[in-house]
Backbone as CSV, one residue per row, in Angstrom:
resi,resn,N_x,N_y,N_z,CA_x,CA_y,CA_z,C_x,C_y,C_z
1,MET,0.874,-1.320,0.090,0.000,-0.076,-0.120,0.744,1.167,0.013
2,SER,0.607,2.036,-0.977,1.495,3.375,-0.964,0.991,4.414,0.132
3,THR,1.806,5.314,0.190,1.474,6.411,1.166,0.348,7.286,0.691
4,ASP,0.334,7.561,-0.823,-0.720,8.358,-1.248,-2.040,7.833,-1.176
5,SER,-2.181,6.361,-1.370,-3.492,6.039,-1.133,-3.876,6.012,0.367
6,ALA,-3.038,5.842,1.279,-3.260,5.866,2.684,-3.572,7.256,3.006
7,ARG,-3.349,8.487,2.451,-3.679,9.685,2.757,-4.958,10.053,2.105
8,ARG,-5.315,9.478,1.238,-6.501,9.839,0.410,-7.916,9.946,1.147
9,LEU,-8.510,10.678,0.867,-9.919,10.853,1.622,-10.847,9.993,0.794
10,PRO,-11.927,9.518,1.293,-12.927,8.890,0.375,-13.539,9.925,-0.638
11,ALA,-13.894,9.366,-1.634,-14.122,10.122,-2.986,-15.186,11.047,-2.785
12,PRO,-16.548,10.727,-2.013,-17.429,11.818,-1.804,-16.941,12.975,-0.885
13,LEU,-16.168,12.626,0.146,-15.677,13.619,1.127,-14.617,14.429,0.365
14,GLU,-13.868,13.938,-0.593,-12.893,14.766,-1.288,-13.704,15.498,-2.263
15,ALA,-14.700,14.949,-2.803,-15.524,15.932,-3.838,-16.087,17.099,-3.002
16,ALA,-16.648,16.930,-1.878,-17.334,17.864,-1.048,-16.040,18.927,-0.758
17,LEU,-14.902,18.566,-0.360,-13.940,19.479,0.118,-13.301,20.230,-1.073
18,ARG,-13.233,19.767,-2.250,-12.667,20.316,-3.376,-12.916,21.787,-3.560
19,PRO,-14.193,22.304,-3.469,-14.189,23.961,-3.553,-13.567,24.635,-2.434
20,LEU,-13.387,24.132,-1.136,-12.636,24.632,-0.107,-11.197,24.615,-0.320
21,GLN,-10.666,23.868,-1.084,-9.333,23.693,-1.440,-9.026,24.916,-2.374
22,ARG,-9.867,25.368,-3.238,-9.670,26.486,-4.008,-9.713,27.833,-3.220
23,LEU,-10.128,27.809,-2.197,-10.135,28.933,-1.430,-9.073,29.454,-0.701
24,GLY,-8.520,30.625,-0.501,-7.469,31.007,0.121,-7.451,30.600,1.689
25,VAL,-6.612,31.251,2.272,-6.411,30.832,3.871,-7.469,31.640,4.609
26,ARG,-7.598,32.923,4.449,-8.663,33.836,5.265,-9.889,33.138,4.866
27,PRO,-10.490,32.717,3.831,-11.894,32.004,3.716,-12.209,30.933,4.549
28,ARG,-10.809,30.167,4.547,-10.786,28.714,4.955,-11.092,28.885,6.621
29,LEU,-10.216,29.683,7.198,-10.225,30.176,8.586,-11.751,30.566,8.875
30,LEU,-12.110,31.591,8.063,-13.575,31.875,8.400,-14.655,30.689,8.351
31,PHE,-14.619,29.986,7.511,-15.441,28.912,7.291,-15.311,28.132,8.577
32,ALA,-14.030,27.630,8.898,-13.716,26.908,10.041,-14.262,27.472,11.425
33,LEU,-14.038,28.861,11.646,-14.407,29.685,12.812,-16.007,29.377,12.849
34,SER,-16.609,29.665,11.592,-18.002,29.610,11.548,-18.579,28.281,12.082
35,PHE,-17.992,27.232,11.524,-18.591,25.833,11.783,-18.313,25.672,13.213
36,LEU,-17.183,26.124,13.935,-16.769,25.754,15.206,-17.881,26.268,16.087
37,ALA,-18.265,27.808,15.745,-19.167,28.482,16.484,-20.655,27.775,16.495
38,LEU,-20.843,27.486,15.244,-22.080,26.650,15.237,-22.321,25.543,15.783
39,PHE,-21.161,24.708,15.752,-20.998,23.506,16.573,-21.368,23.686,18.025
40,GLY,-20.530,24.755,18.638,-20.647,25.170,20.052,-22.099,25.434,20.411
41,VAL,-22.751,26.170,19.504,-23.993,26.442,19.925,-24.774,25.455,19.836
42,GLY,-24.668,24.638,19.158,-25.645,23.280,18.768,-25.352,22.396,20.238
43,VAL,-24.049,22.170,20.523,-23.689,21.458,21.620,-24.489,22.160,22.891
44,ALA,-24.450,23.500,23.184,-24.920,24.302,24.175,-26.512,24.120,24.245
45,THR,-27.020,24.325,22.913,-28.578,23.981,22.910,-29.022,22.776,23.653
46,VAL,-28.299,21.576,23.205,-28.640,20.337,23.366,-28.612,20.164,24.956
47,PHE,-27.344,20.596,25.507,-27.559,20.670,26.942,-28.338,21.379,27.573
48,HIS,-28.767,22.544,27.326,-29.746,23.407,28.001,-31.346,22.986,27.659
49,LEU,-31.514,22.284,26.543,-32.705,21.601,26.327,-32.911,20.054,27.203
50,SER,-31.820,19.689,27.481,-31.994,18.428,28.185,-32.060,18.906,29.818
51,ALA,-31.440,20.113,30.217,-31.583,20.521,31.516,-33.046,20.953,31.701
52,LEU,-33.636,21.507,30.740,-34.900,21.900,30.881,-35.838,20.613,30.788
53,ALA,-35.487,19.804,30.222,-36.606,18.426,30.188,-36.373,17.840,31.387
54,ASP,-35.221,17.636,32.057,-35.171,17.250,33.366,-35.787,17.975,34.273
55,PHE,-35.600,19.203,34.447,-36.270,20.122,35.252,-37.782,19.901,35.186
56,ALA,-38.379,19.862,33.952,-39.759,19.803,33.563,-40.192,18.456,34.329
57,VAL,-39.809,17.524,34.002,-40.102,16.011,34.422,-39.896,15.911,36.129
58,ARG,-38.937,16.468,36.673,-38.978,16.544,38.081,-39.910,17.292,38.637
59,SER,-40.378,18.524,38.138,-41.408,19.228,38.583,-42.778,18.677,38.523
60,MET,-42.774,17.872,37.304,-44.136,17.156,37.030,-44.467,16.148,38.243
61,VAL,-43.052,15.607,38.620,-43.473,14.359,39.335,-43.478,14.758,40.870
62,GLN,-42.900,16.003,41.057,-43.138,16.659,42.430,-44.594,17.007,42.415
63,ASP,-45.090,17.694,41.472,-46.485,18.263,41.696,-47.550,17.185,41.728
64,ALA,-47.217,15.952,40.912,-48.154,14.708,41.181,-47.952,14.143,42.569
65,ARG,-46.838,14.095,43.077,-46.845,13.431,44.323,-47.446,14.355,45.375
66,GLN,-47.381,15.636,45.350,-48.240,16.598,46.026,-49.685,16.542,46.149
67,ILE,-50.134,16.434,44.856,-51.580,16.268,44.707,-51.958,14.875,45.132
68,THR,-51.417,13.973,44.911,-51.710,12.650,45.626,-51.738,12.559,47.059
69,GLN,-50.757,13.085,47.529,-50.722,13.121,49.072,-51.907,13.982,49.681
70,GLN,-52.394,14.988,49.090,-53.398,15.928,49.640,-54.658,15.133,49.443
71,ALA,-54.761,14.562,48.071,-56.020,13.848,47.759,-56.210,12.643,48.591
72,THR,-55.211,11.907,48.999,-55.138,10.804,50.001,-55.658,11.313,51.456
73,GLN,-55.286,12.561,51.689,-55.409,13.021,53.007,-56.830,13.342,52.967
74,ILE,-57.624,13.775,52.202,-58.900,14.299,52.137,-59.628,12.906,52.195
75,VAL,-59.236,11.844,51.135,-60.196,10.680,51.242,-60.169,9.956,52.440
76,ASP,-58.847,10.008,53.178,-58.804,9.348,54.458,-59.797,9.840,55.426
77,LYS,-59.568,11.124,55.550,-60.572,12.043,56.465,-62.022,11.857,56.171
78,ALA,-62.303,11.742,55.010,-63.785,11.615,54.445,-64.249,10.125,54.962
79,ILE,-63.418,9.081,54.534,-63.724,7.667,55.081,-64.048,7.483,56.466
80,ALA,-62.872,8.318,57.403,-62.944,8.186,58.816,-64.085,8.786,59.380
81,SER,-64.782,10.138,58.692,-65.821,10.407,59.068,-67.174,9.922,58.900
82,HIS,-67.176,8.750,58.110,-68.254,8.075,57.651,-68.197,6.581,57.790
83,PRO,-67.955,6.093,58.986,-67.568,4.665,59.188,-68.661,3.689,58.891
84,ASN,-69.910,4.050,58.879,-70.950,3.351,58.479,-71.139,3.157,56.937
85,ARG,-70.535,4.000,56.086,-70.922,3.893,54.641,-69.667,3.294,53.940
86,SER,-69.876,2.640,52.831,-68.820,2.028,52.152,-67.761,3.239,51.538
87,PRO,-66.688,2.894,51.391,-65.611,3.863,51.123,-65.962,4.499,49.762
88,GLU,-66.326,3.556,48.696,-66.694,3.997,47.494,-67.611,5.054,47.339
89,ALA,-68.803,4.933,48.225,-69.820,5.722,48.466,-69.278,7.130,48.901
90,VAL,-68.539,7.104,50.050,-67.992,8.275,50.387,-67.257,9.142,49.389
91,ILE,-66.445,8.310,48.814,-65.500,9.244,47.846,-66.302,9.719,46.720
92,ARG,-67.306,8.890,46.236,-68.339,9.526,45.239,-68.944,10.819,45.633
93,ASP,-69.330,10.840,46.930,-70.310,11.854,47.415,-69.405,13.080,47.983
94,ASP,-68.156,12.879,48.187,-67.530,14.004,49.130,-67.107,15.181,48.108
95,LYS,-67.891,16.189,48.838,-67.664,17.552,48.045,-66.310,18.324,48.326
96,ASN,-65.556,18.069,49.416,-64.466,18.489,49.785,-63.523,17.947,48.636
97,LEU,-63.608,16.535,48.431,-62.692,15.945,47.519,-63.099,16.633,45.988
98,LYS,-64.298,16.792,45.665,-64.507,17.290,44.183,-63.877,18.577,44.250
99,THR,-64.041,19.560,45.192,-63.690,20.906,45.052,-62.108,20.801,44.847
100,PHE,-61.476,20.087,45.660,-60.044,19.813,45.641,-59.544,19.502,44.159
101,LEU,-60.241,18.680,43.576,-59.819,18.038,42.447,-60.124,19.014,41.286
102,VAL,-61.176,19.768,41.309,-61.163,20.727,40.378,-60.177,22.103,40.315
103,ALA,-59.988,22.284,41.780,-59.054,23.664,42.121,-57.514,23.203,41.740
104,SER,-57.139,21.616,41.848,-55.693,21.504,41.577,-55.282,21.142,40.200
105,ILE,-56.249,21.482,39.236,-55.939,21.428,37.864,-55.168,22.542,37.506
106,GLY,-55.723,23.604,37.878,-55.306,25.103,37.360,-53.745,25.498,37.581
107,PRO,-53.184,25.242,38.848,-51.938,25.740,39.034,-50.768,24.779,38.509
108,TYR,-51.178,23.397,38.224,-50.070,22.800,37.790,-50.170,22.582,36.186
109,ARG,-49.023,23.095,35.407,-48.767,22.987,34.084,-49.134,21.729,33.414
110,TYR,-48.449,20.583,33.837,-48.720,19.310,33.262,-49.723,18.351,33.968
111,VAL,-50.470,18.812,34.749,-51.743,18.001,35.262,-52.979,18.340,34.283
112,GLN,-53.205,17.346,33.833,-54.441,17.211,32.809,-55.791,16.941,33.662
113,PHE,-55.792,15.779,34.514,-57.013,15.587,35.209,-56.359,14.768,36.425
114,ILE,-57.410,14.480,37.275,-57.005,13.956,38.760,-58.073,12.917,38.826
115,ALA,-57.916,11.864,39.279,-58.973,10.934,39.356,-58.398,9.935,40.492
116,VAL,-59.630,9.644,41.289,-59.459,8.553,42.505,-60.171,7.387,41.850
117,VAL,-59.375,6.424,41.953,-60.008,5.053,41.302,-59.702,4.027,42.400
118,ASP,-60.768,2.789,42.155,-60.732,1.655,42.976,-59.571,0.737,42.519
119,THR,-59.619,-0.286,43.115,-58.655,-1.515,42.807,-58.822,-1.853,41.263
120,ARG,-59.949,-1.718,40.671,-60.216,-2.249,39.220,-59.966,-1.028,38.285
121,GLY,-59.659,-0.041,38.631,-59.482,1.107,37.893,-60.601,2.113,37.570
122,VAL,-61.778,1.694,38.289,-63.030,2.408,38.138,-62.846,3.724,38.943
123,ALA,-63.004,5.097,37.956,-63.123,6.288,38.538,-64.313,6.522,39.733
124,LEU,-63.924,6.618,41.010,-64.844,7.035,42.036,-65.054,8.677,42.145
125,ALA,-63.938,9.576,41.771,-64.049,10.932,41.859,-63.089,11.194,40.627
126,ASN,-63.374,12.331,39.695,-62.721,12.685,38.682,-62.839,14.166,38.565
127,THR,-61.851,14.832,37.940,-62.043,16.362,37.756,-63.084,16.566,36.687
128,THR,-63.334,15.284,35.733,-64.317,15.407,34.585,-65.260,14.479,35.179
129,ASN,-66.423,15.206,35.633,-67.623,14.363,36.268,-67.983,13.263,35.300
130,SER,-67.934,13.598,34.006,-68.444,12.410,33.137,-67.751,11.227,33.014
131,LEU,-66.438,11.251,33.670,-65.697,10.177,33.615,-65.896,9.272,34.896
132,VAL,-66.678,9.798,35.924,-67.008,9.145,37.250,-67.740,7.752,36.731
133,GLY,-67.198,6.661,37.415,-67.919,5.403,36.918,-67.404,4.671,35.933
134,ASP,-66.346,5.172,34.940,-65.877,4.659,33.791,-64.472,3.960,34.331
135,THR,-64.208,2.989,33.520,-62.867,2.336,33.789,-61.606,3.077,33.061
136,LEU,-60.741,3.544,33.758,-59.784,4.504,33.110,-58.649,3.442,32.734
137,LYS,-57.943,3.636,31.401,-56.963,2.692,31.100,-55.666,3.174,31.825
138,ALA,-54.878,2.175,32.110,-53.518,2.545,32.850,-52.581,3.372,31.887
139,ALA,-51.899,4.294,32.549,-50.845,4.930,31.631,-49.691,4.675,32.232
140,PRO,-48.410,5.038,31.490,-47.141,4.822,32.070,-47.008,5.515,33.414
141,GLU,-46.175,4.970,34.117,-45.992,5.593,35.551,-44.871,6.896,35.377
142,VAL,-45.240,8.023,35.615,-44.548,9.369,35.409,-43.168,9.345,36.125
143,SER,-42.908,8.536,37.191,-41.740,8.255,37.828,-40.699,7.595,37.004
144,GLN,-41.124,6.729,36.262,-40.356,6.048,35.288,-39.440,7.015,34.276
145,LEU,-40.039,8.079,34.139,-39.314,9.163,33.377,-38.002,9.841,33.990
146,LEU,-37.988,9.817,35.139,-36.937,10.213,36.243,-35.521,9.765,35.603
147,SER,-35.731,8.394,35.152,-34.461,7.479,35.086,-34.192,7.427,33.427
148,GLN,-34.931,8.130,32.693,-34.651,7.976,31.126,-33.743,9.182,30.524
149,SER,-33.389,9.045,29.439,-32.242,9.836,28.869,-33.189,11.296,28.604
150,ALA,-32.304,12.275,28.370,-32.888,13.549,28.251,-33.750,13.723,26.767
151,LEU,-33.300,12.908,25.865,-34.195,12.930,24.531,-35.407,12.142,24.830
152,VAL,-35.605,11.075,25.661,-36.765,10.562,25.985,-37.804,11.590,26.726
153,LYS,-37.141,12.356,27.697,-37.803,13.287,28.446,-38.491,14.222,27.620
154,LEU,-37.556,14.751,26.639,-38.040,15.775,25.680,-39.265,15.375,24.923
155,MET,-39.062,14.089,24.348,-40.192,13.650,23.537,-41.493,13.184,24.508
156,ALA,-41.309,12.870,25.496,-42.534,12.691,26.373,-43.319,13.986,26.587
157,LEU,-42.392,15.187,26.966,-43.006,16.469,27.087,-43.768,16.994,25.949
158,GLN,-43.295,16.591,24.669,-43.885,16.943,23.551,-45.038,16.179,23.108
159,SER,-45.123,15.001,23.509,-46.095,13.970,23.075,-47.445,14.189,23.647
160,ASN,-48.455,13.712,23.036,-49.852,13.814,23.999,-50.018,12.594,24.743
161,GLU,-49.076,12.001,25.055,-49.213,10.750,25.901,-49.429,11.166,27.597
162,ASP,-50.405,10.276,27.957,-50.564,10.725,29.556,-49.762,9.796,30.212
163,TYR,-49.485,10.317,31.421,-48.481,9.552,32.315,-49.275,9.647,33.797
164,GLU,-49.224,8.638,34.721,-49.829,8.718,35.785,-48.740,8.300,36.956
165,LEU,-49.384,8.977,38.201,-48.772,8.552,39.427,-49.744,7.910,40.224
166,VAL,-49.565,6.702,40.711,-50.656,6.078,41.645,-50.224,6.130,42.942
């Protein structure tokens, strides 16, 4: 193998670089510096977007946990105050829980709805009254997003897929 063939670039790359070889030193430097600047901006943008996605997912999980804890406290208090009624009936009729569910939707950007379901997935209380009594389909657990890559988090935030915290 000769040294000339070892130094040769692949034909497509050589053809793409041919116009640059005709340029002088100054235009080549401008091209190289422009490329490096764009590359740096691209890398910084990727890091920034990944940090934003991570922050958004962590906020979403924290908000969901907070709402879940508050709803659990309201349900526990309602069931304890009506020991002679079935828990399902108490949850369906509790006005404090309904008020809390509706009020909790507004302040949280990523919370679309809140439901209190039984062990079969039937909604006993929901922010959408028409869904009470319906069996809700299970959604992926939002906590699983925490361990995913930044790209997966970005795609999850842009998708219309629902996530749940049980």
